[in-house]
C-alpha positions in Angstrom: 83.5 99.1 116.0 81.4 97.0 118.4 81.6 93.5 119.7 78.6 91.1 119.9 76.2 89.8 122.5 77.5 89.1 125.9 81.0 90.2 125.0 79.9 93.8 125.3 78.9 93.2 128.9 82.4 92.2 130.0 83.7 95.0 132.3 87.1 95.1 130.6 85.8 95.3 127.0 85.3 99.0 126.9 88.7 99.6 128.5 90.3 97.4 125.8 88.5 99.1 122.9 89.3 102.5 124.3 93.0 101.7 124.5 93.3 100.0 121.1 91.1 97.0 120.5 88.4 96.7 117.9 88.2 100.5 117.4 91.9 100.5 116.5 91.6 97.6 114.1 88.9 99.5 112.2 91.6 102.0 111.3 94.1 99.4 110.0 96.2 96.4 111.0 97.3 96.3 114.6 100.2 94.3 116.1 99.0 91.3 118.1 101.6 92.2 120.8 99.9 95.6 121.1 96.5 94.1 121.4 97.7 91.7 124.1 99.3 94.5 126.1 96.1 96.5 126.0 94.0 93.4 126.9 96.2 92.7 129.9 96.0 96.3 131.0 92.2 96.0 130.8 92.2 92.8 132.9 91.1 90.6 130.0 94.3 88.4 129.7 96.6 86.7 132.1 100.2 87.8 132.2 101.4 84.9 130.0 98.1 84.2 128.2 98.1 84.7 124.4 95.1 86.6 123.0 94.4 83.7 120.6 93.7 81.4 123.6 91.1 83.6 125.3 87.5 82.7 124.5 86.3 86.3 124.6 88.7 87.3 121.9 88.1 84.2 119.8 84.4 85.0 119.7 85.0 88.7 119.1 87.5 87.9 116.3 85.0 85.7 114.6 82.1 88.0 114.9 84.0 91.1 113.8 85.5 89.4 110.8 89.1 89.8 111.9 91.9 87.7 110.4 95.5 87.1 111.4 98.2 88.3 109.0 101.9 87.6 109.3 104.4 90.2 108.2 108.0 89.0 107.7 109.6 85.6 108.3 111.5 83.8 111.1 112.3 85.6 114.3 111.8 89.0 112.5 108.1 88.1 111.6 105.2 89.8 113.4 101.5 88.9 113.6 98.8 91.5 113.0 95.0 91.5 113.3 93.2 93.0 110.4 89.5 93.3 109.4 88.6 91.0 106.5 87.0 93.9 104.6 88.3 97.4 105.4 85.8 100.3 104.7 87.2 102.4 101.9 87.5 106.0 102.9 86.5 108.6 100.4 89.4 110.7 99.3 88.3 114.0 97.8 90.5 115.4 95.0 91.1 119.1 94.8 88.0 121.0 93.7 87.6 121.1 90.0 90.2 118.5 89.2 90.5 114.7 89.1 93.4 112.8 90.8 96.4 112.7 88.4 99.6 110.6 88.2 102.5 113.0 88.9 104.5 113.4 85.7 107.8 113.0 87.6 106.7 109.4 88.4 106.0 108.6 84.8 109.3 110.2 83.6 111.3 108.6 86.4 110.0 105.1 85.8 110.5 105.6 82.1 114.2 106.1 82.7 114.7 103.0 84.9 115.1 100.5 82.1 118.1 102.6 80.9 119.8 102.6 84.2 122.1 100.0 85.8 121.1 98.8 89.2 123.2 99.3 92.3 125.8 96.6 92.9 123.7 95.7 96.0 120.7 94.8 93.8 120.7 91.5 91.8 120.0 92.0 88.1 116.8 89.8 88.2 115.5 91.8 91.2 116.0 95.0 89.4 114.2 93.8 86.3 111.3 92.7 88.4 111.2 96.1 90.2 111.1 97.9 86.8 108.3 95.6 85.6 106.3 96.2 88.8 106.7 100.0 88.6 105.5 100.0 85.0 102.5 97.8 85.9 101.7 100.0 88.8 101.6 103.2 86.7 99.5 101.4 84.1 97.0 99.9 86.6 94.4 102.6 86.2 93.6 103.6 89.8 96.5 102.7 92.2 98.9 105.5 91.3 96.1 108.1 91.4 95.0 106.8 94.8 98.6 106.8 96.0 99.0 110.4 95.1 95.7 111.4 96.7 96.8 109.6 99.9 100.2 111.3 100.1 102.4 108.5 98.9 105.2 110.3 97.1 108.0 109.0 94.9 110.3 108.4 97.8 108.0 106.0 99.7 106.7 104.3 96.6 109.9 103.8 94.6 112.8 104.9 96.8 115.6 102.9 98.4 118.6 103.4 100.6 122.0 103.6 99.0 123.6 100.6 100.7 122.0 97.1 100.7 118.4 98.3 100.7 116.9 94.8 100.4 118.8 93.3 103.3 116.9 95.1 106.1 113.3 96.0 106.9 112.3 99.5 105.8 115.3 99.8 103.4 113.2 100.2 100.3 109.8 101.5 99.3 106.4 100.0 98.5 107.1 99.0 94.9 110.1 97.0 96.0 107.9 94.9 98.3 105.6 93.8 95.4 108.3 91.7 93.8 106.0 90.1 91.1 103.0 90.0 93.4 100.2 92.5 93.4 98.9 95.4 95.5 95.6 94.6 97.1 95.0 97.4 99.6 96.3 101.0 99.9 95.7 103.4 102.8 97.4 106.6 104.0 99.9 104.8 106.3 100.0 101.2 105.1 99.4 98.8 102.2 98.8 95.1 101.7 100.7 93.2 99.1 99.9 89.7 97.9 103.1 87.7 97.4 103.8 86.0 94.1 105.4 82.9 95.5 102.5 81.6 97.7 99.6 84.1 97.6 100.0 85.1 101.2 99.6 88.7 102.2 102.1 91.1 103.7 101.4 94.4 105.4 103.7 97.3 104.5 103.8 100.1 107.0 105.2 103.3 105.5 105.9 104.6 108.9 108.7 102.1 109.2 110.5 103.2 106.0 113.9 104.8 106.5 112.8 107.7 104.4 115.6 110.0 105.7 118.1 107.9 103.7 115.8 107.2 100.7 116.1 108.5 97.2 114.2 107.7 94.0 116.0 105.1 92.0 116.2 107.4 88.9 118.2 110.0 90.9 121.9 109.8 91.6 124.6 107.2 90.9 
């Protein structure tokens, strides 16, 4: 990823892109706090200067087609920079076969409507989750892509046993959709458009508490 015009001539630009910068953003959303730390290390920002106040980064952000995306609310919210249009990597299926939806996903989701939710899950939230899972499997593309990228049943549908919706990383991707829609899916992250206001939320699978996850169709 390259900047534009005179921005490339700034002595700190290469140091910034080498550390994280535009090259890192090309691979997915990057925390603004990480971008700022790299920019200060490269001598591009003052110690207390926000990256959004620096003319160099304002120009680069506009020319590269980068937008700001907020993930979370209140004090727990975080800002990311993300390219407006991410290049879609080609994921090659195994030779001689097309990507397929794992049968365990279809069978598991098919059992959800017959199960009672955990006491920690409101009934309306459970019904929405089941609807979102059903829609996901019927979407014609997303489940096959998820399987090809290594998203398994745990990170897609799983949850922690106790109060999974009360803390970040307590439930998998399908729980985050909550009546919205999936708009981007990569190996380590996804973007969901929220139903209530159309804003977008970044879901980082590396933050899931997968050690304590289980698929919702397994166990009590």
